[in-house]
C-alpha positions in Angstrom: 101.1 81.4 87.3 97.6 79.3 87.6 95.2 81.8 89.9 92.6 79.2 90.4 95.3 76.2 91.9 96.9 79.6 94.0 93.8 79.8 95.9 91.3 77.2 96.8 88.0 78.2 97.6 86.2 75.6 99.1 85.9 74.5 102.5 86.8 71.2 101.5 90.1 72.4 99.7 90.9 74.6 102.8 90.7 71.2 104.9 92.4 69.4 102.6 95.7 71.9 103.6 98.2 71.0 106.2 101.3 72.6 107.4 103.6 71.7 109.1 105.1 74.1 112.5 108.9 75.5 111.9 111.1 74.6 114.6 113.2 77.4 115.8 116.2 75.4 115.3 115.1 75.0 111.7 115.6 78.9 111.7 119.3 80.7 110.8 120.9 82.8 113.1 121.2 86.0 111.3 118.5 88.4 110.1 119.6 88.5 106.5 119.9 85.0 106.2 116.4 84.4 107.8 115.1 87.2 105.4 116.5 84.6 102.6 115.2 81.5 104.0 111.4 82.9 104.9 110.4 83.6 101.0 108.7 80.7 100.3 107.3 79.6 103.7 103.9 79.9 105.3 102.6 82.3 107.9 99.3 81.2 109.3 96.5 82.4 111.6 94.3 80.5 113.2 91.2 82.5 113.3 87.9 81.6 115.8 86.4 82.1 112.2 88.7 79.9 110.7 92.1 79.8 109.1 94.3 82.6 107.1 97.5 81.7 105.7 99.7 83.0 102.8 103.2 81.9 101.6 106.2 84.6 102.3 106.8 86.3 98.8 109.0 88.8 99.7 110.7 90.3 103.0 113.3 92.8 104.1 116.0 92.6 106.5 116.7 95.2 109.1 119.5 94.7 111.4 121.9 96.3 114.0 124.4 99.2 112.9 121.5 99.9 109.9 120.3 103.5 110.0 116.7 102.3 109.1 116.1 99.9 111.3 114.1 100.3 114.7 116.9 98.9 116.8 119.6 101.3 115.3 119.1 103.6 118.6 119.3 99.9 120.5 117.2 98.7 123.2 114.0 100.4 124.0 110.1 99.8 125.5 108.5 99.9 121.7 111.5 97.7 120.1 112.2 95.0 122.7 110.7 92.1 120.5 113.4 92.6 118.2 115.5 91.8 120.9 114.2 88.2 121.4 115.2 85.1 120.5 114.7 84.5 116.3 111.6 83.8 115.8 109.2 86.1 117.8 106.9 88.7 116.1 107.6 92.1 116.3 104.6 94.3 115.0 104.2 98.1 115.5 101.7 100.9 113.8 102.8 103.1 111.2 101.9 106.0 109.1 99.0 106.4 111.4 96.6 103.8 109.6 98.7 99.9 109.1 100.2 97.7 111.1 103.5 95.7 110.4 104.6 92.4 111.1 108.3 91.5 111.6 109.8 88.0 112.8 113.0 88.6 115.1 116.3 87.3 113.3 119.3 87.0 115.9 120.1 85.4 119.1 118.4 86.5 121.9 119.5 90.1 123.1 120.8 90.8 119.7 118.3 93.1 118.2 117.2 92.6 114.3 114.0 92.0 112.0 112.4 90.7 109.1 109.9 92.6 107.4 107.2 90.8 106.1 106.3 92.7 103.0 104.0 90.6 100.6 101.8 86.9 101.1 100.3 84.6 98.5 97.0 84.0 99.9 96.1 80.4 100.4 93.3 80.1 102.8 90.9 82.0 104.0 87.6 81.6 106.6 85.8 83.5 103.4 86.1 83.0 99.9 88.6 84.3 98.1 88.3 87.1 95.1 88.7 85.2 92.1 89.8 88.4 90.1 92.8 90.4 90.4 91.9 92.4 93.5 93.2 89.0 95.3 96.8 90.2 94.2 96.1 93.2 96.5 94.9 91.3 99.9 98.2 90.8 101.2 100.5 92.7 98.8 102.6 95.6 101.0 103.7 94.9 104.6 100.2 97.1 105.8 97.7 95.1 103.8 99.3 91.8 104.5 98.7 92.4 108.8 95.6 94.0 107.6 94.7 90.6 106.0 95.9 88.5 108.2 94.0 90.4 111.2 97.4 90.9 113.0 97.7 93.9 114.9 99.7 95.0 118.4 98.4 92.0 120.6 100.6 89.7 118.5 103.9 91.5 119.1 106.2 89.3 121.1 104.5 86.4 120.1 106.6 83.0 119.7 106.2 82.3 115.9 107.6 78.9 116.8 105.5 78.0 119.1 101.8 76.8 119.9 99.9 80.2 119.5 97.4 81.1 117.2 100.0 82.6 114.5 102.5 80.8 113.6 105.1 80.0 110.8 104.8 76.6 108.5 107.3 75.0 106.2 106.7 75.9 102.6 103.6 74.4 101.0 105.8 74.0 97.6 109.0 74.9 96.5 110.1 78.7 96.3 110.9 80.2 92.9 114.0 82.0 92.0 114.5 84.2 94.5 115.6 87.6 93.6 117.3 90.8 95.4 117.3 94.5 95.7 117.0 97.7 98.0 114.3 98.1 100.1 111.9 100.0 99.4 110.3 103.2 100.6 113.4 104.2 103.0 115.5 106.9 102.9 118.2 105.7 105.4 121.0 103.7 104.1 118.8 103.1 101.4 121.4 101.5 99.1 121.6 98.5 100.9 120.4 95.5 99.2 118.3 93.7 101.9 114.6 93.0 100.4 114.1 89.3 99.0 111.1 87.7 97.1 110.1 85.2 94.6 110.9 86.2 91.5 107.9 86.8 88.4 105.8 86.2 91.8 102.2 88.7 91.0 101.9 89.1 94.8 104.7 90.9 95.3 105.1 94.0 96.3 106.4 97.1 94.4 107.2 98.2 90.7 107.3 95.6 87.6 111.2 96.2 87.5 111.1 94.9 91.2 109.6 91.8 90.8 111.2 90.8 88.0 
């Protein structure tokens, strides 16, 4: 991968980037289908300091009947955003230090969500690193939310609406889709519900899980 082409660093380059907001009608109904669909799409956050954006290169699906999912025991005050119509944000705090960003994936009233696990950074208000440290800016769901400046204030936000945090169409076609078991779970760990862009160095996990 050509790092320079992946990361515009000048203000002019950032201003040339254009995104189209995804319409809800474009999102497939179904958490697994949405997890696949989001690979190659963009996540955009319009901040007071400028725009921050990245390509989604890794996702995991969590659905009803899945012991690893937050919806496993039904609707609660904490997970209610996962029961909103597909395309809404579900943000939760994990391990006492990380926020995690998910996208609801079903019809309203049905629980399910897609965890965004990694982004390939595209734009940032500040200059992006020119060395290998850029690979770790948004690799892993905790780093992703931190770099995108997402926290509980964004829970239940409509990512297909006019808000500052939104989903956009792909800026270039995605590469070959890879599939694997999910990372870092113990329940229903055998299920192949992780999807990623093969060979992309911004994908998390071991080298075996990126090939």
